[in-house]
C-alpha positions in Angstrom: 96.1 246.1 174.8 98.3 244.4 172.2 98.8 248.2 170.2 100.1 249.0 173.5 102.5 246.7 174.5 103.9 246.6 171.0 104.6 250.6 172.0 106.1 250.1 175.4 108.5 247.6 173.6 109.4 250.1 171.2 110.0 253.1 173.9 111.9 250.6 176.0 114.3 249.2 172.7 114.7 253.3 171.9 115.4 254.4 175.8 118.1 251.6 176.0 119.5 253.3 172.4 119.8 256.4 174.2 121.3 255.1 177.1 124.1 253.3 175.1 124.8 256.4 172.7 125.7 258.5 175.8 127.7 255.6 177.2 129.6 255.6 173.4 129.8 259.4 173.7 128.1 259.9 170.6 127.7 263.1 169.2 125.2 265.5 170.6 123.2 265.9 167.6 123.0 262.2 167.0 122.0 261.5 170.9 119.0 264.9 170.7 118.0 262.8 167.3 117.6 260.1 169.0 116.1 261.4 172.5 113.4 263.6 170.3 112.6 259.8 169.1 111.8 258.4 172.3 109.8 261.4 173.5 107.6 260.8 170.9 107.0 257.7 171.2 106.3 258.5 174.9 103.8 261.0 174.2 102.3 258.4 171.6 102.0 255.9 174.4 100.2 258.4 176.7 99.4 257.5 180.7 98.7 254.0 181.6 95.2 254.8 183.5 95.7 251.1 184.9 98.7 252.2 187.0 97.9 256.1 187.9 98.0 256.1 191.7 95.5 258.3 193.8 95.8 259.6 197.2 93.1 257.7 199.4 92.2 260.4 201.6 89.0 262.6 202.9 88.5 266.2 201.0 90.3 268.6 203.3 88.5 270.4 206.0 86.5 266.8 206.3 87.0 263.4 208.3 85.4 260.0 208.4 83.8 258.9 211.5 84.4 255.4 213.2 81.1 253.2 214.4 82.8 254.7 218.0 82.9 258.0 216.9 79.4 257.7 216.0 78.5 256.1 219.3 79.8 258.9 221.1 78.7 261.7 218.7 75.1 260.3 218.8 75.1 260.5 222.5 76.1 264.4 222.3 73.1 264.9 219.7 70.5 263.0 222.2 71.6 265.2 225.0 70.6 268.6 222.4 67.7 267.1 220.7 65.9 266.4 224.2 66.9 269.7 225.6 65.4 271.8 222.4 62.4 269.3 222.4 61.8 270.0 225.9 61.4 273.6 225.3 59.1 273.2 222.4 60.9 273.3 219.4 60.0 271.8 216.2 62.6 270.5 213.5 63.2 271.6 209.8 66.0 270.8 207.3 67.2 272.7 204.7 69.3 272.4 201.4 72.9 271.9 202.0 73.7 274.5 199.3 72.1 277.8 198.5 71.8 279.9 195.6 75.0 282.0 196.0 73.0 285.4 196.3 71.3 284.2 199.3 74.3 283.8 201.5 76.4 286.6 199.3 76.7 290.0 201.6 75.4 288.4 205.1 78.6 287.5 206.8 80.9 290.3 206.2 84.3 289.4 206.2 83.8 285.8 206.8 81.8 285.8 203.3 85.3 284.5 202.1 84.9 281.6 203.7 81.8 280.5 201.5 82.4 277.9 198.5 81.0 278.0 195.6 79.6 275.1 193.8 80.0 274.6 189.7 77.0 276.1 188.0 73.6 274.2 187.8 71.6 274.5 185.3 72.0 278.4 184.9 71.7 278.7 189.0 75.4 279.6 190.7 75.3 277.9 194.2 77.3 278.2 197.0 77.3 275.2 200.2 75.7 277.0 202.8 77.7 278.7 205.4 75.5 278.3 208.6 72.1 277.5 209.4 71.1 280.7 210.1 71.0 282.3 206.8 69.3 279.4 205.2 66.6 279.4 208.4 65.7 283.1 207.1 65.5 282.7 203.5 63.1 279.6 204.5 60.7 281.7 207.0 60.4 284.6 204.2 59.8 281.8 201.4 57.0 280.4 203.4 55.7 283.7 204.6 55.9 282.8 208.5 55.8 285.1 211.1 56.3 282.8 214.3 58.2 279.3 214.8 60.6 277.8 217.6 62.9 275.2 215.2 65.7 273.2 216.0 67.9 272.2 212.8 70.3 268.9 212.3 70.9 269.3 216.7 72.9 272.3 216.0 70.8 275.3 216.1 67.9 276.7 217.7 65.9 279.9 217.0 62.8 281.6 218.0 61.2 283.9 215.8 58.2 286.1 215.9 57.0 289.8 217.7 57.3 288.9 221.3 57.9 291.1 224.5 61.7 292.2 224.8 64.2 289.6 226.1 61.9 286.7 227.1 63.5 284.8 224.3 66.7 286.2 224.4 66.9 284.7 227.8 65.2 281.1 227.2 67.7 281.0 224.6 71.0 281.7 226.8 68.7 278.9 229.5 68.7 276.8 226.8 72.7 276.9 226.0 73.4 276.0 229.7 71.5 273.2 230.1 72.8 271.6 227.4 76.2 272.3 228.4 75.8 271.1 231.9 74.2 268.0 230.7 77.2 266.8 228.7 79.7 267.2 231.7 82.6 268.6 229.9 83.6 271.2 232.1 83.1 274.7 233.8 81.7 277.2 231.4 80.7 280.8 231.2 78.5 282.5 228.6 79.7 286.2 227.6 77.0 288.5 226.7 76.9 291.7 225.1 75.1 293.5 222.3 75.6 295.0 218.9 73.8 298.2 219.9 76.4 298.8 222.6 78.9 297.9 220.6 78.1 300.4 217.5 77.4 302.8 220.1 80.5 302.4 221.8 82.4 303.1 218.2 80.6 305.9 217.4 81.6 308.0 220.4 84.9 306.5 220.5 85.4 308.2 216.8 85.1 305.6 214.6 84.0 306.1 211.0 80.5 304.0 209.9 82.3 302.4 207.2 84.8 301.1 209.5 82.4 299.9 212.2 82.2 296.2 210.7 86.2 295.9 210.1 87.1 297.1 213.9 84.3 294.7 215.4 85.9 291.7 213.8 89.2 293.0 215.3 87.9 293.6 218.8 86.4 290.1 218.0 89.9 288.3 218.7 90.9 289.6 222.4 89.5 286.2 223.6 92.6 284.6 221.1 95.3 287.5 221.6 96.1 290.7 223.6 95.1 294.1 223.5 97.8 295.3 222.1 97.9 293.0 219.1 94.2 293.8 218.5 95.3 297.8 218.9 98.4 297.2 216.2 96.1 295.4 213.7 93.1 298.3 214.0 96.0 300.9 214.0 99.0 299.1 211.6 96.4 297.4 209.0 93.1 299.3 209.2 93.7 302.6 209.7 92.4 303.8 212.9 93.9 306.5 214.5 96.0 305.7 217.8 93.9 307.7 220.0 90.5 306.4 219.0 92.1 302.8 219.4 93.1 303.8 222.9 89.4 304.8 223.7 88.1 301.8 222.5 90.7 299.9 224.6 89.1 301.7 227.7 85.9 299.7 227.1 86.5 296.4 225.6 88.4 295.4 228.3 86.0 295.5 231.0 83.7 292.8 231.9 81.3 292.1 234.8 77.5 291.4 235.6 74.8 293.5 236.3 76.5 296.1 238.0 78.7 296.9 234.8 75.5 297.4 232.6 74.1 299.8 235.8 77.8 301.6 235.7 77.7 301.8 231.4 74.1 303.6 231.8 75.7 306.3 234.2 78.6 306.8 231.5 78.2 310.3 230.4 79.1 309.6 227.0 77.7 306.3 226.3 74.4 307.1 228.1 74.2 310.0 225.5 74.0 307.7 222.7 70.6 306.1 221.6 71.8 302.7 220.3 73.8 302.0 223.2 71.1 303.5 225.8 68.7 300.6 224.0 71.1 298.0 224.6 72.2 298.7 227.7 68.5 298.8 229.0 67.6 295.3 227.2 70.5 293.9 229.0 69.5 294.8 232.4 66.1 293.4 231.7 68.0 290.2 230.5 70.0 289.9 233.5 66.6 290.1 235.6 65.4 287.4 233.4 68.5 285.4 234.0 68.5 285.8 237.8 64.7 284.3 238.0 65.7 281.3 235.4 68.9 280.6 238.1 71.8 280.8 235.4 73.3 284.7 236.2 76.0 283.1 237.7 77.0 281.5 234.1 76.5 284.8 232.4 79.4 287.5 232.0 79.1 291.1 230.5 81.7 291.2 228.7 82.4 294.4 225.8 85.1 292.6 223.9 82.4 290.3 222.6 81.9 291.4 219.1 80.7 288.2 216.5 81.8 289.4 213.3 78.9 287.8 211.6 76.8 291.2 209.6 73.5 289.8 210.8 73.4 290.5 214.3 71.1 293.4 215.8 70.8 292.9 219.1 72.0 291.0 221.8 75.4 288.2 221.2 77.2 285.6 223.2 79.2 282.6 223.4 79.9 280.2 225.7 83.2 279.4 226.5 84.9 276.8 228.7 86.7 278.3 231.8 89.3 275.2 231.6 89.7 272.3 229.4 89.1 269.4 231.2 92.3 267.8 232.3 91.6 263.8 233.3 94.6 261.7 233.8 96.6 261.2 230.7 94.7 263.9 229.0 96.7 266.7 226.8 95.5 270.2 227.7 93.1 270.8 224.4 92.2 274.1 223.1 88.7 274.3 221.8 87.4 277.9 221.7 84.1 278.7 222.1 81.2 275.3 222.4 78.3 277.6 221.6 77.0 280.7 220.1 74.3 283.3 218.7 72.1 286.2 219.2 69.8 287.9 217.8 69.1 289.1 214.3 66.0 291.1 213.3 67.0 292.5 210.1 67.9 289.2 208.5 64.5 287.4 207.0 63.8 291.5 206.2 66.5 290.8 203.4 64.8 288.1 201.5 61.2 289.0 201.8 60.0 291.1 198.9 58.4 293.8 200.8 60.6 293.7 203.2 59.0 292.5 206.4 60.9 292.2 209.2 60.7 288.9 211.3 62.6 289.2 214.6 64.3 286.6 215.6 67.1 285.2 217.9 68.8 282.2 218.0 72.4 279.7 219.3 74.3 277.4 217.6 76.4 274.7 219.8 79.7 274.0 218.4 79.1 270.3 217.9 82.6 269.4 216.5 84.6 271.2 219.4 82.1 269.4 222.0 82.7 266.3 220.4 86.4 266.6 220.5 86.5 267.2 224.2 84.3 264.2 225.0 86.3 262.0 222.3 89.4 262.8 224.0 88.2 261.9 227.6 87.3 258.5 226.8 90.4 257.9 224.9 92.6 259.2 228.3 90.2 257.1 230.1 90.1 254.1 227.9 86.6 253.9 228.1 85.0 251.1 226.4 82.2 252.7 224.0 79.0 250.4 222.9 78.7 250.7 218.9 75.5 249.1 218.9 72.2 249.1 220.6 71.9 245.1 220.2 69.7 243.9 223.5 69.9 240.3 222.8 72.2 237.6 221.0 70.4 234.7 219.3 72.7 231.6 220.2 72.6 227.9 220.1 74.3 225.4 222.5 74.7 222.7 219.6 74.9 221.8 215.6 72.1 222.1 213.6 70.2 224.7 214.7 70.7 227.3 212.4 66.6 227.3 211.3 65.6 227.9 215.1 67.9 230.5 215.2 66.5 232.0 212.3 63.0 231.7 213.5 63.5 233.2 217.0 65.1 236.4 215.8 62.7 237.1 213.4 60.3 236.6 216.4 62.3 239.2 218.7 63.0 241.6 215.3 58.5 241.4 214.8 58.3 242.4 218.6 60.7 245.3 218.0 63.4 243.8 220.3 67.0 244.6 218.9 68.3 241.3 218.1 71.2 239.3 216.2 72.8 236.6 215.5 76.3 235.3 214.1 76.2 234.2 210.3 77.5 231.0 210.7 75.5 227.5 210.7 77.2 226.2 213.6 78.9 228.4 215.7 80.7 227.2 218.6 78.9 228.7 221.7 82.2 230.0 223.4 82.6 232.1 220.3 79.1 233.4 220.4 79.3 234.8 223.9 82.2 236.2 223.8 81.1 237.8 220.9 78.5 239.6 223.3 80.9 240.6 225.5 82.9 242.2 222.9 79.8 243.9 221.6 78.4 244.8 225.0 75.3 242.7 224.5 73.5 242.3 227.6 71.6 239.0 227.1 71.8 235.8 224.9 68.9 233.6 224.1 70.3 230.1 223.7 68.6 227.2 221.7 69.6 223.5 222.2 68.0 220.7 221.9 66.6 220.1 225.3 65.2 223.5 225.4 63.0 222.6 222.2 61.7 219.9 223.9 60.8 221.3 226.5 59.1 224.7 225.0 61.9 227.1 226.4 64.5 229.3 225.7 67.4 229.8 227.7 68.0 233.3 228.5 71.7 234.2 229.6 72.9 237.4 231.6 76.5 238.8 229.8 77.9 239.9 232.7 76.3 238.0 235.9 76.5 234.8 233.9 73.2 233.7 235.4 70.5 231.4 233.3 66.9 231.0 233.5 64.8 229.3 231.5 62.1 231.4 230.0 58.7 230.2 228.5 59.1 230.6 224.7 55.8 232.3 224.5 57.0 234.6 227.5 60.4 235.6 225.9 59.8 238.6 224.7 58.1 240.2 227.3 61.4 239.1 230.1 63.7 240.9 227.5 61.6 243.9 227.7 61.2 243.8 231.1 64.9 243.4 231.4 66.2 246.1 229.4 63.4 248.5 230.1 61.6 248.8 226.8 57.8 249.5 227.0 56.0 246.1 227.1 53.9 247.2 224.3 54.2 249.1 221.1 50.9 251.7 220.6 
């Protein structure tokens, strides 16, 4: 430290010498010589690490979640998970990163969005881009051919050989159940089939080498006009204008089962084997969706393409018909809020023997849904509880900390969610105010008289009604009031 201080003093003196020479208008040679000495001293000094500044921020593309935001997020997750479990799904988890070769070549044009990690012990790793490819790797690695799973409250998949369109219809039913339960507004689920798209591109004159890149352009029709999409296909991707026009005649159509039947009669499309298979399955799918009572939420949309390379059959995407607009809310463009489809060939890419496991699944756009819910709560200035505390253990007089500690421990051991203030002698008013601010519904108050009588004063925070409860009956009374099971089996 002393050496650094001495160097800093020399730098300061040399800097003053240079400034003095400039003021005296000394010769340029002398000034240059003294500036050179100053630079050498500064280089010798180096940066002062103790004074270096750094930016306090999260990495680009990430965010922190406050307790209030996490409370809302957990409620959204709870709705989703309960639905997945209601449909018989098991839960799995996979690492946040995979071998780079596992992810490479599975996403088409989206592959550029994969984040590579530094070499780890001779293995090239990347952060997973979605949860579907890791799931396919998991199936192949564990030689599984049949499973219904959910993953981190976002993805739901059905793997196995089943009769056509039954699992696909259930995935769409699940999607509609979740979006209806979340009450984020009216929505529509667009449905298409990659086989119909491939057949359509083929009869329109698109070469095999351009299928996926043209698919990617068509998929933008929900965001931009047909003219913009056509300009991209012709100007950037080299498609002939007349081919683009033929594609436009198809992809601007949407409707229900009647459109499926109309296309089954199309003289060109009906001659393509892939398209015919896709249309036949869609017709069957609409029959099942009608039985599930959700056909009014589904639209057959020929512009839906879903750019990911691994889709092989039915594809779907849920969009809000209009963003919820409550008082004081700004319109919020959130795009799709759920999507998915069939990917029968993905597991076979990982299996050493190329064995295929048919799969279909869906992914919930949790971040987009969360943005809508969060904005609505802010506009309504609605209070959100950030804890689940059921009762605060409080005292009415001083020198009762030991009694509060004994009681809160009894409640914890009985499975009650309880708290106490970390003060030896808190004022009763402060304890009651804390309950109101935190949304805690009950207060268990200990006082000298209560201790003599063997009771606890139980107070309702909202009604302010108080009742004396015998100490041995307190747990049962709190559970009764909070709707908690009276015994833990």
